TORMIKE-279185 format. One record per residue: residue in one letter; chain; x, y, z of N, C-alpha, C, CB in turn. Coordinates in steps of 0.05 Angstrom, whole numbers, padded with zeros to 5 digits. Glycine has a CB too. Layout:
N
(node "A", "A", (X, Y, Z), (X, Y, Z), (X, Y, Z), (X, Y, Z)),
...
END
This chain:
51
(node "M", "A", (-00046, 00054, 00078), (-00063, 00059, 00101), (-00056, 00041, 00124), (-00092, 00057, 00093)),
(node "I", "A", (-00052, 00015, 00118), (-00046, -00004, 00139), (-00019, 00003, 00151), (-00046, -00033, 00128)),
(node "D", "A", (00000, 00011, 00135), (00026, 00019, 00146), (00024, 00043, 00165), (00046, 00026, 00123)),
(node "H", "A", (00007, 00062, 00157), (00003, 00085, 00174), (-00009, 00077, 00201), (-00016, 00105, 00160)),
(node "L", "A", (-00028, 00059, 00201), (-00040, 00050, 00225), (-00021, 00033, 00242), (-00066, 00034, 00219)),
(node "R", "A", (-00004, 00018, 00228), (00017, 00003, 00243), (00035, 00022, 00258), (00033, -00015, 00223)),
(node "D", "A", (00042, 00044, 00245), (00059, 00064, 00258), (00046, 00076, 00283), (00066, 00086, 00239)),
(node "K", "A", (00019, 00076, 00283), (00004, 00087, 00306), (00001, 00066, 00328), (-00024, 00096, 00297)),
(node "G", "A", (00011, 00041, 00323), (00010, 00021, 00344), (-00011, 00000, 00341), (00007, 00034, 00370)),
(node "L", "A", (-00026, 00001, 00319), (-00046, -00019, 00314), (-00034, -00043, 00300), (-00070, -00008, 00298)),
(node "G", "A", (-00044, -00067, 00305), (-00034, -00091, 00292), (-00046, -00094, 00264), (-00039, -00115, 00309)),
(node "V", "A", (-00033, -00110, 00248), (-00042, -00115, 00221), (-00068, -00132, 00221), (-00020, -00130, 00205)),
(node "D", "A", (-00069, -00152, 00238), (-00093, -00169, 00239), (-00119, -00154, 00244), (-00089, -00191, 00259)),
(node "P", "A", (-00120, -00138, 00265), (-00145, -00123, 00270), (-00153, -00104, 00247), (-00143, -00108, 00296)),
(node "V", "A", (-00133, -00091, 00236), (-00139, -00072, 00214), (-00149, -00088, 00190), (-00114, -00056, 00207)),
(node "C", "A", (-00136, -00110, 00183), (-00145, -00126, 00161), (-00173, -00137, 00165), (-00125, -00149, 00155)),
(node "R", "A", (-00179, -00145, 00190), (-00206, -00155, 00196), (-00227, -00134, 00190), (-00207, -00164, 00226)),
(node "V", "A", (-00222, -00109, 00198), (-00241, -00088, 00194), (-00244, -00082, 00164), (-00233, -00062, 00208)),
(node "L", "A", (-00222, -00084, 00149), (-00222, -00078, 00121), (-00231, -00103, 00104), (-00195, -00069, 00112)),
(node "D", "A", (-00236, -00125, 00118), (-00244, -00150, 00104), (-00223, -00158, 00084), (-00271, -00147, 00090)),
(node "L", "A", (-00198, -00158, 00094), (-00175, -00164, 00078), (-00158, -00185, 00093), (-00158, -00139, 00072)),
(node "S", "A", (-00148, -00204, 00078), (-00131, -00225, 00091), (-00104, -00213, 00097), (-00129, -00250, 00072)),
(node "P", "A", (-00094, -00218, 00121), (-00067, -00209, 00128), (-00046, -00219, 00109), (-00060, -00216, 00157)),
(node "S", "A", (-00049, -00244, 00099), (-00030, -00255, 00081), (-00029, -00239, 00055), (-00036, -00285, 00075)),
(node "T", "A", (-00052, -00228, 00046), (-00053, -00211, 00023), (-00037, -00186, 00027), (-00083, -00204, 00015)),
(node "Y", "A", (-00040, -00174, 00051), (-00025, -00150, 00057), (00005, -00155, 00056), (-00033, -00140, 00085)),
(node "F", "A", (00014, -00177, 00069), (00043, -00183, 00070), (00053, -00191, 00042), (00048, -00205, 00090)),
(node "A", "A", (00037, -00204, 00026), (00046, -00211, -00001), (00049, -00186, -00018), (00025, -00230, -00015)),
(node "R", "A", (00032, -00167, -00014), (00034, -00142, -00029), (00058, -00126, -00021), (00008, -00125, -00025)),
(node "K", "A", (00065, -00127, 00005), (00089, -00113, 00014), (00115, -00124, 00003), (00089, -00114, 00045)),
(node "T", "A", (00115, -00150, -00003), (00140, -00162, -00012), (00143, -00163, -00043), (00143, -00189, -00001)),
(node "R", "A", (00122, -00159, -00057), (00124, -00161, -00086), (00135, -00135, -00098), (00096, -00168, -00099)),
(node "P", "A", (00150, -00137, -00120), (00161, -00113, -00132), (00139, -00095, -00144), (00182, -00120, -00153)),
(node "K", "A", (00145, -00070, -00148), (00126, -00052, -00161), (00121, -00060, -00190), (00137, -00023, -00160)),
(node "S", "A", (00096, -00057, -00198), (00088, -00064, -00225), (00098, -00043, -00245), (00057, -00067, -00227)),
(node "A", "A", (00098, -00050, -00270), (00106, -00031, -00291), (00088, -00007, -00291), (00107, -00044, -00319)),
(node "R", "A", (00062, -00011, -00286), (00043, 00010, -00285), (00049, 00029, -00262), (00014, -00001, -00282)),
(node "R", "A", (00055, 00018, -00239), (00061, 00035, -00216), (00086, 00051, -00220), (00065, 00017, -00191)),
(node "L", "A", (00107, 00039, -00232), (00131, 00054, -00238), (00126, 00077, -00257), (00152, 00035, -00249)),
(node "R", "A", (00110, 00071, -00278), (00104, 00092, -00298), (00087, 00115, -00285), (00088, 00081, -00322)),
(node "D", "A", (00069, 00108, -00268), (00053, 00128, -00254), (00070, 00146, -00237), (00031, 00114, -00236)),
(node "E", "A", (00090, 00134, -00224), (00108, 00150, -00207), (00125, 00169, -00224), (00127, 00131, -00191)),
(node "E", "A", (00130, 00162, -00249), (00144, 00180, -00266), (00126, 00203, -00275), (00155, 00165, -00291)),
(node "L", "A", (00101, 00197, -00281), (00083, 00216, -00292), (00070, 00235, -00272), (00061, 00202, -00307)),
(node "I", "A", (00067, 00227, -00247), (00053, 00244, -00227), (00066, 00271, -00224), (00053, 00229, -00201)),
(node "P", "A", (00093, 00273, -00222), (00105, 00300, -00220), (00100, 00317, -00245), (00135, 00297, -00215)),
(node "L", "A", (00099, 00304, -00268), (00095, 00320, -00293), (00066, 00330, -00294), (00100, 00302, -00317)),
(node "V", "A", (00047, 00314, -00286), (00019, 00322, -00286), (00015, 00344, -00265), (00000, 00298, -00280)),
(node "T", "A", (00027, 00341, -00242), (00025, 00361, -00220), (00036, 00388, -00229), (00039, 00351, -00195)),
(node "A", "A", (00058, 00387, -00244), (00070, 00412, -00254), (00052, 00427, -00273), (00097, 00406, -00267)),
(node "V", "A", (00037, 00412, -00289), (00019, 00425, -00309), (-00004, 00437, -00294), (00009, 00404, -00330)),
END
């Protein structure tokens, strides 16, 4: 969601302030690799959608 709003021209700091989220948390999340759970979910979503 923050990325979408950044594309619209809004800054990270104001968006994080409204969401009560630290900007450092946002940037840390952007740089960390995907978790094993996230990778598995990405594999399963197309299969579930097909069913």
